[in-house]
N, C-alpha and C positions, 0 to 999 in steps of 0.2 A: 555420433551421439544424435538420438532423436531430436527432431525439431521441438517436441513437446517439452524437452527438459532444459530448454534455454529460451529467453526473452530476446527478441531483436532479430534484425536480418543484418545490418551493418554494424551496429553497436550492440554486441551479444553478451548476454549475461548468464550464467549458470551457477548454482550454489551447491555446497555439499556440506557434511557435518551431521551430527546428530545431537539432540539435546544433553546426553550425559557423556557423549564422546570427548574425545580430545579438544575438539572445538568446532565452529562453524566458519564457512568462508565463501568466497565468490571468485569466479574466474571471468574476467572481462576480456573479450577482444574487439577489435575495430576502435580501440581508444585513440583517438587523434594523439600525434605527438606534439609536445609543447604546452600541454595543459600544467600549469603550476599547482602540484599536489603534495600534501603533507599528512602524515598520520595524525597529526593535531587537528587539522581541518576535519578528516573523516570522525575523528573522536568527538568532535563539537555535534556532529550530526547524530551519532550514537547515542550522546546523552540524552538526546530529546526522547528516545526509546526506552531507555532504560527504567527498570521498576523501583518504586521507593515509596515510603510513606504507609499510612494505613488504609491507602486505597487501591494498592497494588500487591504483586506477589513480594514475598520477603526475600525472595532469593535475590543476591546481592552479587551479581556479576559485575566487574569493572568495565566490561566492554571496552578493551582498548585493542585496536587493530595493530596488525603488522603487516606492512607491505613488502611481500617476499620478492616480486619481480615487476617489471615495467615501469620503475621510476628509476631516474639517474640524475643526481644533483637537484633534486627538488621538482623535476619535470618529467612528465610521462615521455616513455620513448618511442610508443607506437607498437611496442611488442606487448604480448598478453599480460595482463596486470592482475596478479594474485593478491588476495588480501584473505587474512586469517584472523580470527578472533577466537582466542583460548577460553575453554570454559574453566573457571577456577572455583564456583561454589556449588558443587554437586553432590545431591545425597540421594542414592538410588533405593534406599531401604523399603519405601513404601510400594515401589514398582516391583520389587521381587517379591512381595507378599500377594500381588493382584497379578501377575503375569498369566494366569491361567483363567482369571474372572474380568473380562472386559468392561470398562467403565461405559454405562449406556451414555449415548451422545458423542463419545469420542471414537476415534478410529481403530481403537485397539482390536476389535474382532475383524474388522475389514482388511487390517494390516496382516494378521493372523492367517486369514484366508490368502491374501495377495501373495505373502511370501512364505507361506507353507510354514509357518511357525519359526521362521529362522530370523525373524525382524528384530532389531534392537528395540525393546518394549520398554527400556528406561526412559522416564520422562517423556513418553510419545514418540521417542525416536526421531524419524525424518518427518512425522507429523506434527511435531511440536513448533510451537510459536517461537522458539529460540532461533530457529533458523532464519527468522525474519531479520535479525541483526545484520546477516550477511546481505539481505536486500537493501537495508538502509545504508550499509557501507558503499554498494554499487550504486545506490541512488545519489549519494553525495558526488561521484565522479560526473554522473549524469548531469547533476545541476550545474557542473563547471562548462559543460557543452552548451546548457540552456542560456548561460548569461551572454554567451556570443550573441544571441537571438533576442535578448530581453525577455526572456519567457520566465514568468514566476509562478510556482505551484505552491498552494496552501491547502492543508487538509485540517480538520477540526471537528469536534464532536457537536453535533447539533442535537442528539437524543439519547438519553439512558433512561430506561425502565418506564419509559411513556412521557417522561418530561422533555417538552419540546425547547429549544433555544430559538432566540430571534436574532439572526445574525445578518447582517449587510455586509459581505465581503468586500474589501478593497486592496489593491496592490500597494501596500505600504509597511514600512518597518513597524509603525505601531500596530497594524493588525497583526504581524508576525509576533511581536512582543505579547500582544494579548492573549494569543494561542499558548504559546511557550510558557508564561508565567502562571497559568491557570493548571492546577493539579489533575484536571479532567480533560485538558486541551480544549476546553469550551470558552470561547471569547465573550459569551454572555454571562457577566457576573452572577446576575440573578438567578438564572436558569442553572449555573454551575453549582450554586449553593443548594438548591433543592436536590440536584443529582447527587451531589455528596452526601446527603443525608440518607437518600436511598440506598447508595452504595454501603455505608456504614452498616445500616440497618439489615441488609441483605447477608452481608458478611457475618454478621452475629447470629443470624437465623441459619447459617451453614447453607446459604443459597447463592446465586448469582444472578445478574443482570443482562439483558441484550442491549444492543446501541446502535447507532447510526453515525456514519462519519460522511462528512460533505467535503468535496474536493472542488477547487476552482483553479484553473490555469488561465493566467492573464496573458495578453499580448501573443497568443498563438496566431500565426500568419494564417491566412486563407490558403486553400490548394493542397493541405496536406492529406494523405490517404491514398490508397491504392484499391478502389471498390471492384468487384462486390466483394471479394474474401479478405480483403487487406484493408478494410475500414477502420477508421481510427477508433470509433466507438467499440468495435468488435476487438482490437488490439487492446485497448485499456480494459475492457471487460474480461479477456483472457489473463492478464497480469493481475489485475485486482482478485478475480476469483480463484487465484493460486495462493492467496494468502489463507492461512489457516482459520476458520471458523467464519469466513465471508460466505453468505448465503444468499445475497440478492444486490442488484445494482440497477440504478434508474438514472438515466440522463435527463437534463433539463426538468421540464415539468413532470416525466415520468409517468408514474400510473396514473396520475390525476388526467392526463391526456385522453384516457377512457371515458372521463365524464364530461369532456369538452366538445364543443363544435369546431369544425374547421375554422369558422370566422372568429373563434376565440382563441386556437391553438396557432394559427399561422402567424409566423413573425414577419411584420411587413417591412420592407425595404426603406431605407432613407438615406441620405447623404450627411456625414458628421465628420467634421473636421478634415474635409476633403477625401474621405473614404465611405465605401458602403458600409452600412450598419443595419440593425434592424430595431425596432422599438420594443420588442419583447425578446426572451432568449428561451422560450419554451423547447427548442430543439437542443438546449446545451449547447450550442457552438458547432454542431456537427449536423450537415444534411448529405443523405445519401452515403454516409461513411467519409466525408471530406469535410475539413475543417471550413467555416465561414467567416472566420475573422473575429467572431465575437467569443467571449471567455467560453473555455468548456467548464461546464459544471455538472457534476454528477454525485450521487450519493451511495454508500455502501452498506449494507445491512450486516452486523456481526451477530450471530447468535450468542446466548449466555454461554460463559465456560461451563465445560462439561462437567469437570470434577467438582463435585459439591459435597459438603459433609452430612447432607440427609441421606438416610438408608434408602437404597434403590434395588430394583430386582434386577438379576443378571444371571448368567449360565457358568458353570464349571465346566469348561472345554474339555478337561480330561475324561469326565464320567457323564456329561451331557446331562447335567442334574442342575435344576434351577436352584438359585442360592441368593443371597443379597450381599450388597457392598456399600461402604461408606467411603467417600473420598477421602485420601490425605494429601501428603506432599505439600507443596508450595504452588498456589495458583492465584491468579487474578480473579477478582469478583465481577470484573467487567472488562471486556476487551477492547472497546473503543478507543480509550485514551492511548493506549500503547500502539494500538493498530494505525491511528492516524498518521504518524510518521512514515509508517510501513507503507501505506495508501500513496502518501506523497512521494516517496521514493519510487516505487513502480510505475507511478505515473509520470516522473521524470525520466525514467529509463525508457519508456516507450515513446515520448516526445521526442527525446534526444536521438533515439534511433529513426525516427520519422524525418526529423529535420537532416540528419546526416545522409539518410538514403536520398532526400529531395535533393540535397546538395551534390551528390554524386551523380544523380540523373541529369541534373539542370544545373550547371557549375554557375554561380553567381545569380541564382534565381531571386536573391533578396532583392537585388536591383530589379525594377521592373523593366523587362526587356519584351514585353509582349509587342506584337505588330500594331496594336492600337491602344491608345490610351484617352482618357478623358479630354476632349479640345481638339483631337485630331481625326483625320479622316481613317476609317477602318480600311484596312487591306485584305 
């Protein structure tokens, strides 16, 4: 299998399935034995991604995982772990009508060329956001690994349709609750109310909205990463940009750095609680592709959903004649709220892999065994 078809080097994840096929799933290898794992635990993570209400797709998938292998008596065995989520609520009628008229902004035409017309066009096939359910299931397993290192990852919406939230992330259950209880996964209640008004209006007008998801990983130890080609930011970017509709990513201060001077952007070092820290975090917790011990923070841009009910121009691929199309089927008016748990999941997968890789290369590295530490002579 091509390395491009999986995430990770030690903790490896690949996904399969189509939007309107039998279901979607994930195959995980390199899973440590002895992790307590149940379907109920994974289902709780999947619940955070499920659609529902007037602000999301009306497609009602129960999203209940089946563990097909790799777990015995409630614990992982170390063998490959296979997870499967059946599709229960499928309606392909709209896609049968448009199979030769690609939707603007969607992957329909690109898929037609890539697979020479043999692709599963129903619901977007392998290009559908439906497959992200498999990533969330795999991310649930990754989070069990992160617990060993006290690493916690939070993803939440900070912008929809130009409305920007004011969020100060913290590593707490209260912050997690504020994210999960909001219908748009935005912990700023005031901003969320304005966003909800925009989403309802866009849906009524047959249109859609773009969004931005911010992600923070707390307690990530310094020293992770394998530069130059195996940098942490590069690994996260590759994973995140594999999520359908993700179109951009920035770490730390991101594109704002282009308008700053070095004296403004540099994160000065200090000693805090007996550890090296920085006064600011413009680098987003990563220098030179290696974690520096500060929280990893980045933002992901998601384009507006491509399928809208406004009339748009397209081409009939059978006759190469221009025509028009109006979106149908069941779709989200904004992607960010359902994408946030997916970004959180793939980030967890990347970090779990990096931690296990470091453990394999330097056993016991969590305990500081360097030849010199503060207060002793360097050797």
